[in-house]
N, C-alpha and C positions, 0 to 999 in steps of 0.2 A: 807561567805556559800553560796556554789549553792544548789537547789533542781531540780529534775528533775521532772517535769511531762508531762500528755498529757490527747488526749479526751481517754475515751474506745478502741475503733479501731486504735489508736496508730497511724492515720496518721497527727495528727495536736500534735507538741510536743514542746515544749519551758523549758528554765531554768530559773528558780526564786532565783536573785539575795538578801541572807535577811543580814543585819546585824548581828551578834549575839556579845553577850557578853561576854560567856565563850568557851570552847574547849571540845571537844566529848570524852567522857572515857567512853561511854559502847560499850562492844562485843558483846552481845546478840541480835538476832531481834528485842525483845521487848522492849530493852533497848532504840536502835536505834531508834525504830518508836517514844516512847516516845520521845526523843529528839528533834525530827523533830517537834513533836506536842507543849514541850513546846516551841522554839526558831522561832515559826512564830506567832503573834500576829494576831488576828483577829477582825474584827467588826458584830456582825449583825446586819440586818435591819428587822423588823418588817411590812415594806409596805405590801401592798399586792403581789405585785411582785416578792419579796424576799424570802416572805413564802412559794409561791407556788413553787419556785425553790430550796428551801434549799439548799443553798450556804453559804460555810463560804467564807465569804469575807477577803481578806487581801490587803492592801490600798497599792499600787504599788509606790514607788517611781521612778523617771525618768532614764530609763537607765537601769532599773531592772529586764527587760524582754528580754529575747535571743531565737526569735524564731529559732528554732535546729531542725524543720519536715526536712526529707531527709537526716538531717546531714550535710546540704550544705550551709545554706542562716543563718547569723551571725549577721541579721541586728536587731536593737531593735525595741520591738514594741512601737507604742506611740498608746496615745486612738486617733488620727484619724486613725488610721489604720484598715481594717478588712472589709469596705464597699462592695468589690466585688456580695454581694446579701444581697439586704437591701430589710426587710419584715416592715411595719408601721401599727399602727393601726387606722390610717385617724387625731389624734389628733396633729401632729407634721409636717411640711412640709418635703417633699423627700430632703434627701441631694443629694448633687451633685456629681456624680462620680467620683473617685480617684483611682488612685493604689493602692494596698493591698498589705502587706505583706504576706499574706497567701489566697490565693480561697478557699481554705477548708470551711472556717467561715462563717456562714449565720450570717447575725445581725437584728435585732427584735429592734424596735423603739416604745417604748408609751407615756405617758404623765408623766412615772415616770423613767422609766431606759431606756438606750440604751444596748440591753445583746444581747452576741456573743457566737454561739452555731457552736459544728461542725454537719455538713449540711449530716454525712455519720452515725454516733452514735449518737447523739443528745447531745452529754455531753455540758452541759455551762462552759465555760470559761472564760470568762471576761465579766464583764459590768461597764458603767458608771451612776452612776444618773443624771437626768435632773434638780432635784430641793431636798430640806434638805440639811442637814450635809453635805453629801456625795458628795454632787455637782462637776462636774469635774472633778474626784479623781478615777483614777485609778485604780480597784480594779479586784484582780485575785481568782477564786477560788479554796480555799486548798483544795477541794476534790480531786481535777487530780495531786493533784502532790503523786508522789509516795512512799511506805511504810510509807505517814501519815494513822493514825488510827481515824479516827471521834467521836469515844465513849470515845478519852483521852482527846476530849476538854472537859470542863465543861461545864453545859448545860447552866449557866449563864455565859455571857461574856461582853463586850463592847456593849452596846446597842446604835446605833446611828439611831435611828428609822427616817421616814420622817415625819416632827410632823403636816405639814398642812393633811396627808393623813392617818395619823397613825391610826390603826384599832379603838382604842377610840373615835375616832372623826371622822369617815364614817358614824354613823346615830344617830343621836341629839336622838332617843329613847332608846338608849341604855343608857343615861344619869341616875346615880341613881340606878342602879339592877346592884344586883352582878351576874357578868359571870358564876358563879355557878349553878346559879338558868335557865341557856338558854339552853335547848336544842341542842345537838348536832349536826352538818347542816349533811344537806344527799344528798345536790346538788353542783356543783362544775365543774371547767371547765377552761380549760387551759388560757394561757395570753389573747390570743386574743378573746377566747371564740368560737375559731371555735372547740373543740373538749367539748363536756358536758356530763358529768355522774348525774345519779340520784339513790341513793337508797333506794329501795323500803322498806327495814328494819334499823330498828335502827341502830345507827353507837355503840351507846352503847353495841348492843347484838354481837358483833363481836369484837373475837382478833384483837389485834395491834401489827403485826409483827417490827423489824428493825433486818438489819444483815449489815456487814462490808466488803462483797463479793465487787468485783472489779466493779462491773457494781452498783451495789445499791450503795454502796458508793460513787460512780459518779453523780447518780440519784435523791441522796438522796431521796432514795425509802421509804417510811414510810407507809406498807401496810396495809390492811383490804381485806382479801378473801372471799366475800359473792359466790352464787350460782347463776349463771348465770340469773336464773330466778328472782334472789332478787334484780337485778342491769339494769340500760338501759342505754348504752352508745350510745351518737347520735357523728358523725363528724367524727368516724373512719377513712372514706375516705381522711380526711386531716392528716393524719400521715403516719410516714415512719417508716417498722416495721426495729427494725435491730435487728439480729442474731450473735453468734458468736460461735466458740469452735466447736466441733467435732459433739455432739450432737443436739445438736440445738433445744432441745425440749421446750424452752421458746422463746419469741418474745419480744423485748421492744422498743414498737411504742413509738415516740416524735411526736409533732407539726411538723409541716414541715414549719409554719407561724413563731411560736414564742418560739419552742423547747423544751415546757413544756411536761413532762410523765404526762399524767394520767391514764394510765391502761396498763396492761400486757397481752399478747397473750400466752394461756398454747396451747401446739401441742403435748405433748407426744412422746413417741416413734413412731414408725411407724406402722403400722398393720401389716403387717407381723411379725413384735418381738410383738407386744402385743398378736397374736394367739398363741405361742408359750410357752406362761406362764400356770404357773395353776392359777384356778382359781379364787385362794383367791387376787393373786395381779392384774388379769385384772378387778376386784373388785374395787381397789385401783385405777389404773388406770382410769378407767371409773371416779369415784370419781374425780380425781386429774383436770379432762377434761372438770368438768363441773362448775368449778370455774372461776371466772373471778378478778382477782388481782385488787385492786384500789388505788392508792396514796393518800394519807389522805392527804395532803399537798393543795392538789389544791379544796378541800371542802371547799363552801364561810367562811370564817370570822370565821373560825379552827383556826387563830392568837388568838383568844380570851381563846380557851381552851390547846394549845400547851404545856401550863406546867401542867394542869392535867390530860393528858390522859395514862391511864397506857398501857405502849409499852414493848414487851419483846424483849428483844437483844440476836443477837445471833452472839458469837464474834469468828468467825472461820478464818476470815479473806482471804490473799486474795495468797495462797500458788498458784504457776503454772502459775499464770496470765501473768507473765511477759515472761516468756517463750511460754508459748501456743500459746498465742495472739499477745502480744506487738514483740517477737523472738527474744528476749533479754536473750541473754546467759553468765553470771559470768558476765555480766554488758555490754559486746558486742551487738550488735545488728549483727543479722543473718540472712543477705537479706534483703529484704524490705518485710515491711508490706501492707497484702493482704489484 
């Protein structure tokens, strides 16, 4: 069975071929989405890198990924490809230059993982661990598969943690203490450390939200929403802002070195539109513009608390995304994605 996937902006597209044990027998969209979820096995990794990225990994067998970007490239993707843009954290030697199946991807190499993300929208697509039980295996992020609802995956799944760097062994001072007794973290950073965040109020004092819209699904966004005065973001100059759609009221920046999503930018409507609003709505806009959304996944040692966080999920789906962003109408691509 072939599934179609892409980064959010649609510049990079691929087919994932998965062997299935059964047949499709659902007709409505909900059933089809559940079929997609049920038919693609995942592994989870609780290493620092994978926790920050929030990816749903699927181990790809050789030849089961096909690059379909621009609907012309039918070359299989191998784990040695996509080194056109390479960022290193200094723990590994720089790889030698090699041809790439797509110049659209940037690769970040750390001591734990080699991670490939779209240089235009920041969507993480592929990874290969450099140590641990998943070492050397090509992984694809199932969050990039069209029609997949991450809420339909159980919170508990096959765990393939990197034993030497698992959260429980990162700090010997944690030995013998209960994770429930530890305060929630208030500081965090992207994978490479270029972008950092510091909450000036306890994380427990804010509601946490997660939804399955097209961008939050791909970015694994788990949001806290402090006021601007309640958070300090450093290193924003190291991010690239990504906006899409017609209104463009929100920005989704990502670190240009490692691809991690640390915060969002709230722009709101243009001032001339605000000026025409009734006073009550103007006040609501002012309140929204004073919010600095933060991705909880990038907080330090949040792995220890992920199972106990109270997260409100909004299951509204991705209606209109394929048409408005990808230019897909009734299964066909209408023109080039700009």
